[in-house]
N, C-alpha and C positions, 0 to 999 in steps of 0.2 A: 504496499498501501502509499509504505514512502516514496521506493520510486515512481508511480506512476505520477505521484498527487508533487513532487516534485519537475512530473517533464512535463506536464500541463501547468507549475510554475513555467518552466523554465517561457513556453513557447506561448505562452496567452503575458506577458509583461519584464520575468524576473530577467530573461537576460539585459532586454537594455538596464530594468534598474540598477544589473549589477552594472554591467560600462557605465554610466551614469558615476555613481561612485567611486568606480575604477578609474574615471578622469577626473575626477576632486580631487580625489586621492593624487596623482600621479603634477597638478597643477597644482595641490598644498605640496609637492616633494621638494620643489623646486627650490626654497628658500627654508632654508636654517632653520627658521622659526614652525614653522611648518612640518614639519617633520613628522613628529606626534601626533596631529591631526590626517594628518593623508595614513599611517601609521593604521587609523583609528577608521577610514574612510576602505581600507583596505579586509579588515576584519568587518565594517559590514553588509561588503560585494559579498562577502564567501558567501554570510549566512542569506544577504538576497539573491543566489545565487542557488542554494540548498534547499530550504528552509525545515523540509517534512526533518526529524528526523534528533533535532540541536534541541539544545536550550542554551538560554541565557543566566548564568549565572553572577554570585556579586562575590569581589578576591579578596579575601582581606590581608588586607597589610602592599598592597601591592600602586606604589607609587604616593601613599601619603597623602599629606595636604594637598600635594601639585594638580593630582586627578581630581581630587574639590575646583579647586585651583581650573584648575583645565575644563574642565566640562558644566563650570557656567562661564570661561568666556565661549565653546563651543555651542553652549544652549542663545547665546541671541547671536553667536555670528554664522544659526542657524540649522542648529540642532529643535528649533523649538519647532520653525517650519517643517523641516523635514518629519518630523509625530506628527504632525498634524494631515499630514498629504497625507501618513501610513492607518492613522487614526481612524482619516474620513472614507480611507479606499474599504478599511474593517468595515466602518458601519454599511458599508450600501453594500460589498460580497456576503454580509449575513443577514442581510434581505432575501436570498431566497437559503433554501434546505442545501444548494449542495455545495454554493458559497463558503456556507461556515465554517469545512477547515482551512481554508485559507481567511478568509476575515483573524483566526484563532495565530495564522504566520505576519501576517498584520500587526496582531497586537503585540508578536513577538520585539517585530521592528518596533515597535516603537519602543515599547524599555532600553533595546539598544541606543539608539536611536538621539533618542530625548537626552543621556547621557550613559558615550560610549569609553572613559574613561573606570576603572574598576568593575568593568566586566568583561568573564571571560566566554565564549562561545566553548558547548562541550554535546558530544554524544548523544546518543540517551538511547 
């Protein structure tokens, strides 16, 4: 079921969304200051590409107060916007019964795209 869900996700927009995050990550990695934010874009792109069978977990002690500072910067420089977009798609997909599993994946992406620092992606 995970493979089928991932293939449907990939065909109907997952590939384009992942490419958008990769391009954003590459642009951010051009400058030294943007490298941590670019790496978070690559992490989100990996989840956007194959979301079924993965979960987002909060890690303790990775980054400390810098994670909080970087999350605040991320939030004001696009994290809030991307989280709202994923929330909107989750709402639209949840209207139909067939779209509910895909809405759940968008809710998973809301959690990661809102504040990605201090979070890790694990296989279920």
